[in-house]
C-alpha positions as CSV (number, residue, x, y, z in Angstrom):
1,X,22.1,-9.1,-9.2
2,X,22.6,-5.4,-9.3
3,X,20.6,-3.1,-11.6
4,X,22.5,-0.9,-14.0
5,X,21.2,2.6,-14.4
6,X,22.0,4.1,-17.8
7,X,20.7,6.9,-20.0
8,X,19.2,4.2,-22.3
9,X,17.0,3.0,-19.4
10,X,15.1,6.2,-19.4
11,X,13.2,5.5,-22.7
12,X,10.2,3.5,-21.5
13,X,9.5,5.5,-18.4
14,X,9.5,8.7,-20.5
15,X,6.9,7.5,-23.0
16,X,3.4,9.1,-23.1
17,X,1.7,5.9,-22.0
18,X,3.7,5.4,-18.9
19,X,3.4,9.1,-18.0
20,X,-0.4,8.9,-18.3
21,X,-0.4,5.8,-16.2
22,X,1.9,7.4,-13.7
23,X,-0.4,10.5,-13.5
24,X,-3.5,8.3,-13.0
25,X,-1.8,6.4,-10.3
26,X,-0.9,9.7,-8.6
27,X,-4.5,10.8,-8.7
28,X,-5.6,7.5,-7.1
29,X,-2.9,7.8,-4.4
30,X,-3.9,11.4,-3.5
31,X,-7.5,10.3,-3.0
32,X,-6.5,7.2,-1.1
33,X,-4.3,9.3,1.3
34,X,-7.2,11.6,2.0
35,X,-9.4,8.6,2.8
36,X,-6.9,6.9,5.1
37,X,-6.9,10.0,7.2
38,X,-10.5,11.1,6.9
39,X,-12.2,7.7,7.5
40,X,-10.8,7.1,11.0
41,X,-11.4,10.8,11.8
42,X,-15.0,10.4,10.8
43,X,-15.3,7.3,13.0
44,X,-13.5,8.9,16.0
45,X,-14.7,12.5,15.9
46,X,-18.1,12.4,14.1
47,X,-19.3,9.0,15.3
48,X,-17.4,8.8,18.6
49,X,-15.8,5.4,17.9
50,X,-13.3,3.8,20.3
51,X,-10.3,1.6,19.7
52,X,-12.3,-1.5,18.9
53,X,-14.5,0.3,16.4
54,X,-11.5,1.8,14.7
55,X,-9.9,-1.7,14.5
56,X,-13.1,-3.0,12.8
57,X,-13.0,-0.1,10.3
58,X,-9.4,-0.9,9.3
59,X,-10.3,-4.6,9.1
60,X,-13.3,-3.8,6.8
61,X,-10.9,-2.2,4.3
62,X,-8.6,-5.2,4.1
63,X,-10.7,-8.3,4.9
64,X,-11.7,-8.6,1.2
65,X,-8.2,-9.9,0.4
66,X,-9.1,-13.0,2.5
67,X,-12.5,-13.3,0.8
68,X,-11.7,-12.7,-2.9
69,X,-8.0,-12.2,-3.1
70,X,-7.1,-15.5,-4.8
71,X,-10.0,-15.6,-7.4
72,X,-9.3,-11.9,-8.1
73,X,-5.8,-12.8,-9.3
74,X,-7.2,-15.5,-11.7
75,X,-9.9,-13.2,-13.0
76,X,-7.5,-10.3,-13.6
77,X,-5.1,-12.6,-15.5
78,X,-8.0,-13.3,-17.9
79,X,-9.3,-9.7,-18.1
80,X,-7.8,-6.5,-19.4
81,X,-5.9,-5.0,-16.5
82,X,-6.4,-1.5,-17.6
83,X,-10.2,-2.0,-17.8
84,X,-10.2,-3.6,-14.4
85,X,-8.5,-0.6,-12.9
86,X,-10.9,1.8,-14.6
87,X,-14.0,0.0,-13.2
88,X,-12.5,-0.3,-9.7
89,X,-11.8,3.4,-9.7
90,X,-15.4,4.2,-10.7
91,X,-16.8,2.0,-8.0
92,X,-14.7,3.6,-5.3
93,X,-15.7,7.1,-6.5
94,X,-19.4,6.2,-6.3
95,X,-19.5,4.6,-2.9
96,X,-17.2,7.2,-1.3
97,X,-19.4,10.0,-2.7
98,X,-22.3,8.5,-0.7
99,X,-20.7,9.2,2.7
100,X,-21.0,13.1,2.6
101,X,-24.5,12.7,1.3
102,X,-25.5,10.4,4.2
103,X,-23.9,12.8,6.6
104,X,-25.7,15.8,5.1
105,X,-29.1,14.0,5.7
106,X,-28.0,12.9,9.2
107,X,-28.0,9.2,8.2
108,X,-24.4,8.5,8.6
109,X,-23.5,5.7,11.1
110,X,-20.7,3.2,11.8
111,X,-22.7,0.6,9.9
112,X,-22.7,2.7,6.8
113,X,-19.0,3.5,7.3
114,X,-18.2,-0.3,7.6
115,X,-20.3,-1.1,4.5
116,X,-18.5,1.6,2.4
117,X,-15.2,0.4,3.7
118,X,-16.0,-3.2,2.6
119,X,-17.0,-2.1,-0.9
120,X,-14.0,0.1,-1.3
121,X,-11.9,-2.8,-0.1
122,X,-13.3,-5.1,-2.8
123,X,-12.7,-2.6,-5.5
124,X,-9.2,-2.0,-4.1
125,X,-8.4,-5.8,-4.3
126,X,-9.0,-5.8,-8.1
127,X,-7.3,-2.4,-8.7
128,X,-4.2,-3.3,-6.7
129,X,-3.8,-6.7,-8.2
130,X,-4.2,-5.3,-11.7
131,X,-1.9,-2.3,-10.9
132,X,1.1,-4.4,-9.8
133,X,0.6,-6.8,-12.7
134,X,0.4,-4.0,-15.3
135,X,3.8,-2.4,-15.2
136,X,5.6,-5.2,-17.2
137,X,3.1,-4.5,-20.0
138,X,4.0,-0.8,-20.4
139,X,7.8,-0.9,-19.8
140,X,10.6,-3.3,-20.7
141,X,12.3,-5.7,-18.2
142,X,15.3,-3.4,-17.8
143,X,13.0,-0.5,-16.8
144,X,10.9,-2.3,-14.3
145,X,12.8,-1.1,-11.2
146,X,13.0,2.5,-12.5
147,X,9.3,2.5,-13.3
148,X,8.4,1.2,-9.8
149,X,10.7,3.8,-8.2
150,X,8.9,6.6,-10.1
151,X,5.5,5.2,-9.2
152,X,6.5,4.9,-5.6
153,X,7.8,8.5,-5.6
154,X,4.4,9.8,-6.6
155,X,2.8,7.6,-3.9
156,X,5.2,9.1,-1.4
157,X,4.5,12.7,-2.6
158,X,0.8,11.9,-2.1
159,X,1.6,10.4,1.3
160,X,3.5,13.5,2.2
161,X,1.0,16.1,0.8
162,X,-2.3,14.2,1.1
163,X,-2.5,13.9,4.9
164,X,-1.1,17.4,5.4
165,X,-3.7,18.9,2.9
166,X,-6.4,16.7,4.4
167,X,-5.4,17.8,7.9
168,X,-5.6,21.5,6.9
169,X,-8.9,20.9,5.1
170,X,-10.3,19.2,8.2
171,X,-9.7,22.4,10.0
172,X,-12.2,24.2,7.7
173,X,-14.8,21.5,6.9
174,X,-16.1,18.4,8.4
175,X,-14.4,15.0,7.8
176,X,-17.3,13.6,5.7
177,X,-16.8,16.4,3.2
178,X,-13.1,15.7,2.9
179,X,-14.0,12.2,1.8
180,X,-15.6,13.7,-1.3
181,X,-12.0,14.5,-2.5
182,X,-11.5,10.7,-2.8
183,X,-14.4,10.4,-5.2
184,X,-13.1,13.2,-7.4
185,X,-9.6,11.7,-7.4
186,X,-10.8,8.3,-8.5
187,X,-12.9,9.9,-11.3
188,X,-9.7,11.6,-12.6
189,X,-7.8,8.3,-12.3
190,X,-10.4,6.4,-14.4
191,X,-10.4,9.1,-17.0
192,X,-6.6,9.1,-17.4
193,X,-6.4,5.3,-17.5
194,X,-8.9,5.3,-20.4
195,X,-6.2,7.0,-22.5
196,X,-3.4,4.5,-21.8
197,X,-2.2,2.1,-24.5
198,X,-0.3,-1.1,-23.6
199,X,1.1,-4.3,-25.0
200,X,-1.2,-6.6,-23.1
201,X,-3.1,-9.1,-25.3
202,X,-6.8,-8.2,-25.8
203,X,-9.5,-10.2,-24.1
204,X,-10.4,-11.8,-27.4
205,X,-6.8,-13.0,-27.8
206,X,-7.0,-14.5,-24.3
207,X,-10.2,-16.4,-25.0
208,X,-8.5,-19.5,-26.0
209,X,-6.6,-19.6,-22.7
210,X,-9.7,-19.8,-20.6
211,X,-9.6,-22.6,-18.0
212,X,-11.2,-23.6,-14.7
213,X,-10.9,-20.9,-12.1
214,X,-9.8,-23.3,-9.3
215,X,-7.0,-24.7,-11.5
216,X,-5.8,-21.1,-12.3
217,X,-5.8,-20.2,-8.6
218,X,-3.9,-23.3,-7.5
219,X,-1.4,-22.7,-10.3
220,X,-0.6,-19.3,-8.9
221,X,-0.4,-20.5,-5.3
222,X,1.9,-23.4,-6.3
223,X,4.2,-21.1,-8.3
224,X,4.6,-18.7,-5.3
225,X,5.2,-21.5,-2.8
226,X,7.5,-23.4,-5.1
227,X,9.7,-20.4,-5.9
228,X,12.3,-20.0,-3.2
229,X,12.6,-16.2,-3.7
230,X,8.8,-15.6,-3.7
231,X,8.4,-17.9,-0.7
232,X,10.8,-16.0,1.4
233,X,9.4,-12.6,0.3
234,X,5.9,-13.9,1.2
235,X,6.9,-14.6,4.8
236,X,8.9,-11.3,5.2
237,X,6.2,-9.1,3.7
238,X,3.5,-10.9,5.6
239,X,5.1,-10.4,9.0
240,X,6.0,-6.8,8.1
241,X,2.5,-5.9,7.1
242,X,1.0,-7.6,10.2
243,X,3.0,-5.5,12.7
244,X,2.9,-2.3,10.6
245,X,-0.9,-2.7,10.6
246,X,-0.9,-2.7,14.4
247,X,1.0,0.6,14.3
248,X,-1.2,2.1,11.6
249,X,-4.4,1.2,13.4
250,X,-3.4,2.7,16.7
251,X,-1.6,5.8,15.3
252,X,-4.8,8.0,15.1
253,X,-5.7,7.1,18.7
254,X,-2.1,7.8,19.8
255,X,-2.1,11.2,18.2
256,X,-5.7,12.3,18.8
257,X,-6.3,10.8,22.3
258,X,-3.1,9.8,24.0
259,X,-1.2,12.9,23.0
260,X,-4.3,15.1,22.3
261,X,-2.7,16.8,19.3
262,X,-5.7,17.0,17.0
263,X,-6.5,15.9,13.4
264,X,-4.7,18.8,11.8
265,X,-1.4,18.0,13.6
266,X,-1.9,14.3,12.8
267,X,-2.1,15.1,9.1
268,X,0.9,17.4,9.0
269,X,3.0,15.1,11.1
270,X,2.3,12.0,9.0
271,X,2.6,14.0,5.8
272,X,6.0,15.5,6.7
273,X,7.2,12.2,8.1
274,X,6.5,10.3,4.8
275,X,9.0,12.5,3.0
276,X,11.4,9.6,4.0
277,X,9.5,7.4,1.5
278,X,10.0,10.0,-1.2
279,X,13.7,10.1,-0.5
280,X,13.8,6.3,-0.7
281,X,12.1,6.3,-4.1
282,X,14.5,8.8,-5.5
283,X,17.7,7.1,-4.2
284,X,16.7,3.5,-4.7
285,X,17.9,3.2,-8.3
286,X,21.4,4.5,-7.4
287,X,21.5,2.3,-4.3
288,X,20.5,-0.8,-6.3
289,X,23.3,0.0,-8.8
290,X,25.8,-0.6,-6.0
291,X,24.2,-3.2,-3.8
292,X,22.2,-6.4,-4.4
293,X,18.5,-6.6,-3.8
294,X,18.7,-8.9,-0.7
295,X,21.0,-6.5,1.2
296,X,18.9,-3.5,0.2
297,X,15.7,-5.1,1.4
298,X,17.2,-6.3,4.8
299,X,18.6,-2.8,5.6
300,X,15.3,-1.2,4.7
301,X,13.3,-3.5,7.0
302,X,15.7,-2.9,9.9
303,X,15.5,0.8,9.5
304,X,11.7,0.7,9.5
305,X,11.8,-1.4,12.7
306,X,14.1,1.0,14.5
307,X,12.1,4.0,13.4
308,X,8.8,2.5,14.5
309,X,10.0,2.7,18.1
310,X,9.7,6.5,18.1
311,X,5.8,6.1,18.2
312,X,5.5,4.4,21.6
313,X,8.4,6.6,22.9
314,X,6.4,9.7,21.9
315,X,3.2,8.2,23.5
316,X,5.1,7.8,26.8
317,X,5.8,11.6,27.0
318,X,3.7,14.4,28.3
319,X,1.3,15.3,25.5
320,X,1.1,19.0,26.7
321,X,4.8,19.4,25.8
322,X,3.8,18.8,22.2
323,X,7.1,19.8,20.5
324,X,9.1,16.7,21.5
325,X,6.3,14.1,20.8
326,X,5.6,15.7,17.4
327,X,9.4,15.7,16.6
328,X,9.6,12.0,17.5
329,X,6.5,11.2,15.4
330,X,8.0,13.0,12.4
331,X,11.4,11.3,12.7
332,X,9.8,7.9,13.3
333,X,7.5,8.2,10.3
334,X,10.4,9.6,8.2
335,X,12.6,6.6,9.0
336,X,9.9,4.0,8.9
337,X,8.7,5.0,5.5
338,X,12.2,5.4,4.2
339,X,13.0,1.8,5.2
340,X,9.6,0.4,4.1
341,X,9.6,2.0,0.7
342,X,13.2,0.9,0.0
343,X,12.2,-2.6,0.8
344,X,8.9,-2.4,-1.1
345,X,10.3,-1.1,-4.4
346,X,13.1,-3.7,-4.4
347,X,10.8,-6.7,-3.5
348,X,8.1,-5.8,-6.0
349,X,10.7,-5.4,-8.8
350,X,12.2,-8.8,-7.9
351,X,8.7,-10.4,-8.0
352,X,7.9,-8.9,-11.4
353,X,11.2,-10.2,-12.8
354,X,10.9,-13.8,-11.6
355,X,7.3,-14.3,-12.7
356,X,6.0,-15.1,-16.2
357,X,3.8,-12.4,-17.5
358,X,0.7,-14.6,-17.9
359,X,0.9,-15.4,-14.2
360,X,1.6,-11.9,-12.8
361,X,-1.8,-11.2,-11.4
362,X,-2.1,-14.7,-9.8
363,X,1.3,-14.3,-8.2
364,X,0.4,-10.8,-6.9
365,X,-3.0,-12.0,-5.6
366,X,-1.5,-15.1,-3.9
367,X,1.0,-12.9,-2.1
368,X,-1.5,-10.3,-1.2
369,X,-3.9,-12.9,0.0
370,X,-1.5,-13.7,2.8
371,X,0.0,-10.3,3.3
372,X,-3.2,-8.2,3.2
373,X,-5.4,-11.0,4.5
374,X,-3.5,-10.9,7.8
375,X,-4.2,-7.2,8.1
376,X,-7.9,-7.5,9.4
377,X,-6.6,-9.9,12.1
378,X,-3.9,-7.4,13.0
379,X,-6.4,-4.5,13.0
380,X,-8.8,-6.3,15.3
381,X,-6.0,-7.5,17.5
382,X,-4.6,-4.0,17.7
383,X,-8.1,-2.6,18.7
384,X,-8.6,-5.3,21.4
385,X,-5.0,-5.0,22.8
386,X,-5.3,-1.2,22.7
387,X,-8.5,-1.4,24.8
388,X,-7.1,-3.9,27.3
389,X,-3.4,-3.1,27.8
390,X,-3.2,0.4,26.3
391,X,-2.1,2.0,23.0
392,X,1.6,2.5,24.0
393,X,2.2,-1.1,25.1
394,X,0.5,-2.4,22.0
395,X,2.8,-0.3,19.8
396,X,5.8,-1.8,21.5
397,X,4.6,-5.2,20.5
398,X,4.5,-3.9,16.9
399,X,8.1,-2.7,17.2
400,X,9.4,-6.1,18.5
401,X,7.6,-7.9,15.7
402,X,9.0,-5.5,13.1
403,X,12.5,-6.7,13.7
404,X,11.5,-10.2,12.8
405,X,10.7,-9.2,9.2
406,X,14.4,-9.1,8.1
407,X,15.1,-12.8,9.0
408,X,13.7,-14.4,5.9
409,X,15.7,-12.0,3.7
410,X,19.1,-13.1,5.0
411,X,21.0,-15.0,2.2
412,X,18.5,-14.1,-0.5
413,X,20.9,-12.6,-3.0
414,X,22.2,-16.0,-4.1
415,X,18.7,-17.2,-4.7
416,X,17.7,-14.0,-6.6
417,X,20.8,-14.4,-8.9
418,X,19.9,-18.0,-9.7
419,X,16.1,-17.4,-10.2
420,X,15.9,-14.0,-12.0
421,X,16.0,-14.4,-15.8
422,X,18.2,-12.0,-17.9
423,X,16.4,-9.0,-19.3
424,X,14.8,-9.7,-22.6
425,X,14.4,-13.4,-22.0
426,X,10.7,-13.1,-22.6
427,X,9.7,-14.4,-19.1
């Protein structure tokens, strides 16, 4: 089913409540991008961590999806999603602010870094589940894809500017100080979310819908497994994230140690490369007006897989001749994020359309339990393989796996047409 883009579709995404939510999300994304660069740099350059320790750090940020992902979905469906996001942002601000303080008093260690990563991971579980479940409460069904594209565009602007700015800032100050930017960004995010109004029922109105937590969790799992579209997306996104995590975990080591390019270059390369994601967010509504979701998702995944190959190719070159490796990294990141973002916007919008509103958080949590829950395993595996067979061979494993992600998408358009309700149906 193609999505029609018309002037009338602009209304909901131009309202004050969506614009404030969009701005809050942008602030959160900026802080997150600073942290994704600064945390491994702290581990590698300040605390002298190796491949295995970096793998553990990445795992600490994502293991919480395995531990609390499913109950988080059931809780968020009962709670106010906006309040949940505000509280999660505040928690992340507080714990991240502790890192530069520990560093200033010479108390910072890998143990503290892992502990903060776990707490940030827990808060992120609740924020992310609430965030992806919130969009249908502030825009209409016909505007969901356009809203997701705009939200993703700000995420990609943050991805482009955040690492570049963080890389330049790392040139002037120590990495623990850069992490303080995260804390400020999350405070801004919480303040903006406090001003957003939505159509979600209040907690008091939900009181009569309380039920056993286990039953709520199982209902969400059964819905995802029983829905043919969601079941295929679960497999595809799960495989995609697993192998993308391998690449993400080893990229700092590839840039900083294998190629010896330095943290500033790493930030600039990744920042410029992710402009491909911004291009995907801007073009996706027009692409979807011409092509069905299944085809768009498959092409996006294949583009990401092809582009990922640029990373191990760059790692195989002489790092002293930095122009060619840097160019390959930029092109690879550009294409990889272009394909990944194209796939992600389309699949998230399909998920939001096929799911009843009272089950959005449980559906999101069930999928993220598998998708994000596999990431700690991928991170630890990447660290172990990187230590035993080398960073470049391990990246090639990620490339081969990335091509497998398109297989479950084949033939999905017919399923999407038969499963997606018409806009305004109330589902």
